[in-house]
C-alpha positions in Angstrom: 123.4 92.1 118.1 126.4 93.9 117.2 126.6 96.3 114.6 130.4 95.8 113.8 132.8 92.8 113.5 136.4 92.3 113.1 137.4 93.1 109.5 134.4 95.6 108.4 131.4 97.6 110.1 128.0 99.0 108.8 128.7 102.2 107.5 126.9 105.9 108.5 124.2 106.0 106.1 124.3 108.6 103.4 121.7 111.2 103.1 119.6 113.4 100.6 118.8 116.8 100.6 115.2 117.9 100.2 114.6 119.4 97.0 111.3 121.4 95.7 111.5 120.2 91.9 109.5 116.7 91.4 111.3 116.2 87.7 113.8 113.6 87.9 117.2 115.0 86.2 119.0 113.1 83.1 121.6 110.2 84.3 119.4 110.0 88.0 117.4 107.7 89.0 114.2 107.7 91.4 113.1 105.8 94.0 110.0 105.9 96.3 110.5 107.5 99.4 108.9 105.6 102.3 107.4 106.3 105.2 109.5 104.0 108.2 112.9 104.0 109.5 115.9 104.0 107.9 118.1 100.6 108.4 121.4 99.1 107.5 121.5 95.5 108.2 124.5 93.3 107.6 125.4 89.4 108.2 128.9 88.6 108.8 131.1 85.3 107.8 130.0 84.0 111.6 126.6 84.2 111.4 126.4 87.2 113.2 123.4 90.1 112.0 123.4 93.2 112.6 120.0 95.7 112.0 120.8 99.2 113.2 119.4 102.9 113.0 120.2 105.8 110.4 121.7 107.3 114.1 123.3 103.9 115.0 121.1 102.3 117.5 120.7 98.8 117.2 117.1 97.4 116.1 118.0 93.7 116.0 116.1 92.9 118.8 112.9 94.8 118.6 112.5 93.3 114.9 112.8 89.3 115.3 111.3 88.7 111.8 114.3 91.2 110.1 117.1 89.6 112.2 115.6 86.7 110.6 115.6 87.6 106.9 118.9 89.6 107.4 119.8 86.0 107.8 118.8 85.0 104.2 121.8 87.0 103.2 124.9 85.6 101.8 128.0 86.0 104.7 129.6 89.3 104.9 126.9 91.3 103.4 125.4 94.7 104.0 121.9 96.4 102.9 121.2 99.7 103.3 116.8 100.0 103.1 113.7 101.6 105.3 111.9 99.2 107.8 107.8 100.0 107.0 105.0 98.6 108.5 101.6 98.2 106.5 98.0 98.5 108.1 95.0 99.1 105.8 96.8 98.6 102.8 98.7 102.1 104.3 102.3 102.7 105.2 101.2 102.8 109.3 104.5 105.1 111.1 102.9 105.0 114.2 102.5 101.0 114.7 106.6 100.8 113.1 106.6 103.5 116.3 105.4 101.3 118.7 107.6 98.4 117.7 110.6 100.5 118.6 111.4 99.7 122.2 110.3 96.2 122.3 112.2 93.1 122.9 111.6 89.7 123.6 108.5 88.4 123.8 107.3 91.4 123.4 109.2 92.0 120.2 108.0 88.3 119.0 104.2 89.1 119.3 105.0 92.3 117.9 106.2 90.4 114.8 103.0 88.4 114.5 100.9 91.0 115.4 102.2 94.3 113.0 105.0 92.5 110.9 107.5 94.6 109.0 109.3 94.6 106.1 112.4 95.9 105.3 112.4 97.7 101.7 115.8 97.1 100.2 117.2 99.7 98.0 120.9 99.9 98.2 123.7 97.2 98.2 126.4 98.3 100.2 128.9 94.7 100.5 128.2 91.8 98.9 130.0 88.3 99.7 133.5 90.4 101.5 133.5 92.5 98.4 132.7 96.4 99.2 130.6 98.2 96.4 130.3 102.0 98.1 132.7 102.5 95.0 130.9 101.3 92.4 128.0 103.5 90.4 125.1 103.0 91.9 123.6 101.7 88.6 126.2 99.2 89.0 125.1 98.8 92.5 121.2 98.2 92.3 122.0 95.9 89.4 123.9 93.5 91.7 121.1 94.2 94.6 118.5 93.1 92.1 120.9 89.9 91.4 120.9 89.6 94.8 116.9 89.1 95.0 116.7 87.0 92.2 120.0 84.5 93.6 118.7 84.3 96.9 115.0 83.9 96.4 114.0 87.2 99.0 110.7 87.1 99.3 108.3 88.8 102.6 109.8 90.4 105.0 112.5 91.5 102.2 111.0 93.8 99.7 113.0 95.1 96.8 112.6 99.4 96.4 111.4 100.4 93.1 113.5 102.3 91.0 113.2 104.2 87.4 115.0 106.1 85.2 111.9 107.2 83.4 110.8 110.8 84.2 107.0 109.6 82.8 107.2 106.5 85.4 108.1 108.6 88.1 105.6 111.1 87.9 103.1 109.0 87.5 104.2 107.5 91.1 104.0 110.7 92.3 100.2 111.0 91.2 99.5 107.3 92.1 100.9 106.4 95.4 100.5 109.1 97.8 97.2 106.9 99.0 99.0 104.3 100.4 101.2 107.0 102.5 104.5 107.3 100.0 106.0 110.6 101.2 107.5 111.3 97.5 110.8 110.2 96.1 114.5 110.2 96.4 116.6 110.5 93.6 120.0 109.0 93.1 122.7 109.9 90.4 123.2 106.8 88.2 127.1 107.4 88.5 127.9 108.3 91.8 129.6 106.2 94.6 128.0 105.3 97.7 129.5 108.2 100.6 128.7 107.3 103.9 127.5 110.6 105.6 127.9 111.8 102.4 124.7 113.8 101.0 124.9 113.2 97.4 120.9 112.1 96.5 117.8 114.5 97.0 114.7 113.6 98.1 110.9 115.6 97.0 108.2 115.6 99.6 104.7 116.1 98.1 102.6 118.2 99.3 98.4 118.7 99.7 96.3 121.8 100.4 93.9 120.9 103.0 91.9 123.0 105.8 91.9 122.5 109.4 90.5 124.5 112.4 92.9 126.6 114.6 92.0 125.6 117.9 95.1 127.0 119.9 98.7 129.0 119.3 101.9 129.1 120.8 103.4 132.7 121.6 100.4 135.3 122.2 97.1 135.7 120.9 98.3 139.4 118.9 101.4 137.3 118.0 101.2 133.7 117.6 104.4 131.6 117.0 102.6 128.3 116.1 98.7 127.0 115.3 97.6 123.6 116.7 95.4 122.5 113.9 92.3 120.3 114.9 89.6 118.5 112.8 86.3 117.3 113.9 85.4 113.5 114.4 81.9 111.8 113.5 81.0 112.3 117.3 81.7 115.8 117.1 85.3 116.2 119.1 87.7 118.5 117.9 91.0 116.4 117.5 94.4 117.2 117.6 95.5 116.7 114.0 98.5 118.6 114.2 100.8 122.0 114.4 102.6 124.4 111.7 105.7 125.6 111.1 106.7 129.1 112.7 104.5 131.7 110.9 105.8 134.1 108.9 105.1 138.1 109.5 102.2 138.3 107.7 100.7 135.3 108.4 100.9 136.1 112.3 99.3 139.4 111.5 96.2 137.5 109.5 96.1 134.5 112.3 96.0 136.9 115.4 93.3 139.0 113.5 91.1 136.0 113.6 91.4 134.5 117.6 89.3 134.9 119.8 89.0 133.8 123.5 86.5 133.6 126.1 82.4 133.4 125.3 83.0 129.2 124.8 84.2 126.1 126.2 87.2 125.1 125.1 87.6 121.4 123.7 91.1 120.9 124.7 90.8 122.3 128.2 93.4 120.6 130.3 94.9 118.8 127.3 98.8 118.9 127.1 100.5 119.2 123.9 104.3 117.6 123.0 106.7 119.5 120.8 107.0 116.6 118.4 106.8 113.2 118.5 109.9 111.4 119.7 109.4 114.9 122.2 108.8 114.5 126.1 108.8 118.6 126.0 105.2 120.1 126.6 104.5 123.0 124.6 102.5 126.6 126.4 99.7 127.3 124.3 97.1 129.7 124.7 93.0 128.1 123.3 90.9 130.1 121.5 87.1 129.1 120.4 88.0 127.0 117.5 86.3 129.2 114.8 89.1 130.2 112.5 89.7 127.7 109.4 93.2 127.4 107.9 94.2 126.5 104.7 97.6 124.6 105.3 99.9 122.8 102.9 100.4 119.0 104.4 102.6 115.9 103.1 101.3 112.3 103.5 103.1 111.0 106.5 100.9 110.1 109.7 101.5 109.2 113.1 98.2 107.6 113.3 94.8 108.3 110.4 94.1 112.1 111.0 97.0 113.3 112.5 100.0 114.6 110.5 103.8 114.0 112.0 105.7 116.7 110.5 104.4 120.6 110.9 102.4 121.8 108.3 103.1 125.2 106.3 100.5 127.4 107.3 98.5 129.2 103.7 95.7 131.3 104.4 92.8 132.1 106.2 89.6 130.4 104.5 87.2 133.0 105.8 84.9 131.9 103.1 84.6 127.9 105.1 82.8 127.6 108.0 83.6 124.4 109.9 81.1 121.9 108.6 83.1 122.5 105.5 86.8 121.1 107.1 87.4 117.4 106.0 86.7 115.1 109.1 89.5 113.7 111.3 91.2 110.8 109.4 89.7 112.2 106.0 92.6 112.3 103.8 95.3 113.8 103.1 
């Protein structure tokens, strides 16, 4: 399906910049930050529809249930939102990722087995009228009215939004367990600027422990640490990798690394630079005995594996391997 049609096209999405303060500023609205794929969708007057990724990719054929949902929109209407998949009461990014390249019959089967939802958080066009110049408060009010007037239901979902700082703080306390990453803050008076960065986002992080099983760089000056957790069967499972270590962290970790004298659980295994990368990392395996405290967010590739790089905090010399949470445990 095309991402554009004569007269108008889906714009480049507006972006958010990270902030470290979770407090909702006065004159702003907070919305939940979903662990999914950004998606702009539109329906043209001739009946054509499109589902487009944040980078302009056409996702329409991969998500036939979303394509049908977009057909429920009125003519010449465009919505900004997030594609998500739920599994076991939690957002499942890995399942969403598995659906990205499926087409035809495979996509139809996936829609039945792993149905996606489209969480709408902004309205960019309605019945041929462009709304990007409207303040966000008016755009969101129009989005609410659109849901009511056209009885939009699953796979449609309206993104929860609040201007109450107490409510926003409560969301941060209540929703990490289901995979909500944090909050996105939008000025109530702001217009929608395609490609602009007038929004902010706060991502929740938690401190937890993992075992160091390998490093990049050298043993005397490690660059990053590859982390694992043991499962119920006693196997060390790969859980994620740290961001680039600071000079102090390198020195601290180097003093805890040891080779030889034991079988390495990850012998023969290869590691990629990231979930979407085909580049293999050059790693040095170490005896899995150092327990690291790390700061992690709630996004996961699968139960037990962190999707984003984690931040090394310190070595926990006071903890044994048995004190480390099992693979799959939260956070």
